[in-house]
N, C-alpha and C positions, 0 to 999 in steps of 0.2 A: 813299574814302567812310568815314565813321565814324556808324554808329547811335548815337544818345544815349538814345532812348526809344521805347517801344512800347506803345499799346493795340489790341487786336483781337478781334472778336467774330465768329464764325461762327455766324448766326442758325439755317442749315438743320441742321448738326450740335449745335447748342446748347451750345456751349463758347466760353469766353472768357478772353482773357489778359489780367489786370489790368495797369495802366501798370506797367511795368519800366523800369529804368535801365540801362543798358548801359556797360561800361568798356571799357579796350583789350583786356582779358581778363576775359571773363563765363563762370562755369562754372554751369550748371544742375544741380543735385543732387537726386536723389530717386529713390526706388523706382521701378521698372519700372510703366508705366502712369500715371503721376501727370501727365503732361503736358508733359514735357521736349521731346521731339520735335516736339509741336503747336507749340511757340513757333518752333522753327527752319522748320515748315513754313508758319507765317503769315508770317514775313520772306520765304519763297520765293513764297508766293503773291503778295505786294506786288510783289515782282520780275517776276512773271508779269503782273500789271496794268499796273505801269510800261511793259512791253514791248507793250501793246497787246491783251492777250488780258482776257476777261470771266469773270469769277467770281462766282458768285451767292449773294446774302444774307450779304454779309459788310460790317463796318463797320470803320474803322481810323482811328489817330492815330499817325502816326511822326514823329519829330524825328530830323534827321539832318544832317550837314555833309560838304561835298566843295567842294576847290579854293577854301578860304577863305569858303564862303557857309553860312550856317546855314538849313535849310529845315524845314518843317513841312507835312505833307501829311495831309489829312483826307480820309475818303471814306466813301461808303454805296453798296453796290449791293442792289437789291430787286426781286422781281417777275419773275424769269426763272426758270424750272422746266424739269426735264428729262420729256421724255415718251419712253420708249424710249430710241432713241440720238439725238433731237432735242433742241434747246433750244426752249422755247416761251415767248412773250412774251405776258402777261397783257393782255387788251384790255377797254377800256369796252364800252357798249352800241352806240357808233357806231364802233367798230374801232379807236380812238385807243391808242396805244402808252401802257401803264400801268407801265412798268419806272421805277423811280426811280435816279436818278443825283445825287448830292449829293458834291460834291467841292471844296476848297480848298487852294489852294497860297500858303503864306508863305515869303517871301524876307527874311531878317534881319529878321524881326518884321512884315514890310509884306505885306498881302495883295495878291498879283499878279494871280492867276485863281481864279474861282469859276464852278460849275455848279450849277444845280438842273434840275427837272424842264421848267421854263419857258424859260430862257435860259442863255448862256454870256456871261461878261465877262471881258475881259483889260484889266488896268490902267485899270479902270473904263469901258472901252468895250465895248458890246455888239458880241458876234460873231454872224456867221450861223449857220444850224443846221450843227452839226458831228456827226460819225459817234457816235450813240449807244452803240455797244459798246466804243468805245476811251475809257480814261482820257485826262483832260486834260493830265497829265504826258507821255503818249504823243504827244497830238495836237500841242502846242507844244514837242515835244522838241529843235526846231531853232532856237527862240526863245533869245535869249542870257540872259534872265533865268532859264530853265527848263533849258537845256542840260546844266549840270552836276548837277542833280537826276537828269535822266534817265541821265545816263552814270553816276552813282553805283551805280544798280542793276545796271549791266553788270559791276560789281565784286563781285558777291556770288558766292562758290565754295562749293560745298556738296560736305560729304566724307562720304558715308554709310558708316561702318565696320561697320555690321551686314552688309553685302554684301562680296563678294571685289572687291579691287582690279583693275583692268585693265591695271595697270603693266607688266605681263609681255607683254603684246600688242604686236604689229609688224604692219606691212602692206608689201606687195610694191610698190615703185617702181621706175620705169625710172631709169636712170644720170643723163640730164638733167635729169629733176624732182628728183632727189636734190640734184643741183648747185645748181639754182636755190635751193631751199630754203635750204642751208648758206651760199650765197653772199650770199643776201639778209638774212638774219638772223645779222649777225657782231658786233652790239655788245650789250653786256649790257642797258642800258635798253631797246633794240629788242626784244630777246628778251623781256623781263619784260613790255612793253606788247602783245605780238602775241597772236594768238587761237591759237596753236600749245598741243597739249597739253603737259603738264609733262614727259612723257617725250622730247617732239619738242624742247622747249626745251633739255631736258637734253644731246641728241644735239648741238644748236648751239653749246651752251657747250663740250662736250667737243671738238668738231672746230674750233673757231676760236679759243678761250681756254681751252688744256689747263691751263695754270698756275692759274687761277681754278677749275676743276674740282676740281683737286687740292687747293687749300687749303680752299675752302668746303665742298666736299661730300665727297670721299673721304676726307681726315683726318678730319673728324668721324665719319664712319662707322666707320671703323677704331679709333676711339677706344672705341667703343660695342661693337665686336665686334673684340676684339685678334686673332682668328682670321683674320681676312681680310687678305690681302696685298695685292691690287690688285683695281680694276675698270676694266673697259675696254668700250669699244663696238666690236662687231666685226657690221658690217652686210651682208657680202657672202655670199650664197650660192654657193660657188666653184664648184659643179657644174654650176650654170645660169646665172651671171653675173647672175641678176636680184637686186637689194638687197632684203634684209631690213632695213626700216628703221622705228625704231631698234631694235636689239636688244642688250641690256646683258648681259655676263658678269661672274661674280665668281671670284677665285683665292682659296682658302684656303691657309695655311702648310702646307708639306710634303705637298701634294696638287698631282701634275702637270696633272690634268685641268681645265679652266675650267668652272665652272657657270653654265649659262644661266638667265636671270631666271625662265624658265618652271619650273625646277627648284627655286627657293630657298624656303624655309619662309616662310609668310605674315607672320610677325613680323619677320624680316629684311628681306623686301620692305618691309613697310609702314613699318619704320623709315626705310630709304633713300628712300621716297616723302615721308616727312615733311620729312627735311633737305632734299630737292630743292625742295618747296614753299616751304618757309621763305625760301630764297635766290632762287627763281625767280619767284613771284607779284610782280605789279605793286604798287607803293606804293599804299596806299589800298583794297587788298583786304580785304572782309569774309569772315572764313574760318568758314564753319559746319560744326561737326565732331560729326556724331551716333555716342555710345559711343567716345570716344576710345582707351579702353583695349582696345579688341578686338583679339586676336590678339597683344598686346605683352608682353614679360616685365617683371619688375621693373626690370632694367637698362636697358631702354629706356625706360620710365615716367619714371624719375629724369632722364635726360638730355634728354628731349624736353620735359617740361614745365619744366624750367629754361629751355630754349631759349624756349618760349613766353613764360614771365613775364619773364625778365631779359634776353634776348638780342634779341628783336626788337620795334622801334618802327614798323616800317613799315606793319604789319598790324593788323587787329583780328581778335580771335578770340572766338565764341561757341561753346561746347562744351557736350556734355551727358556725365554721367557719375555712376555710384554706385560707383566703385572708390575704396577708401580711401588707397590710395598716391597716387592723382591729388588727392583732397580734401585 
């Protein structure tokens, strides 16, 4: 997926994103509180709506492309309000639903489907009454003309670097489950397209294609941090026989003891994670990054921003920052 432009209004919160164009790399720059993160949140809200969820009092127009087709999706949700923990729908005096849904989806400039409060049409054919709480993008997600639009929103990956990464975490699995995962995900494109986490994808690359791990990830990491001698996956808890999967360790030069990911500095871990994601995310992923610079030193920022701008044409990046080195 590639997002080309976005206009978005949140009537409940009374804020609006004027129409903005996006590129392969878009950097949203400004002081704290000016609305950079709101733009990322608007894109995430549309991904939620595309997935069948309902968000009240918002309007949008988004243009994007996926799998060779160009889409424009317009919509408006109104008249649903929250009372305590429950969503309430305004009713008229006869008890009729007053919520307003207006949606249109264009494919390569042609209007394919539209909905308003009274009817839904697909390719100029009136449809029976459909679930009012779901977007038509979600309702028609299996139809050929809409399928790639729906799948595009599944390729949005959000990284919030204002909070700690969970990269160092691992889970306990039995040996048979471990074998099934490794054996099933053995090829690069298969691993990239899977729904595994980044760290799980990395484990599959390490165990199935170690040379690729060395060239694409470990060597780049060592170039940024020359004190690192080696990186390995050590998944077995030898005392119990239960697999800790996956758990990466790092070896520094002239230090005998390996350092587990749980004890690495946040900047070194973040850098390792960025390198992994650049290589392991599936083609067409839209990567949203909030405050890219958090926890990164100048040496990391230089290399990683060069990777974003010059070395990667498979992904689209939309990032926020107010760091002068990145700008």
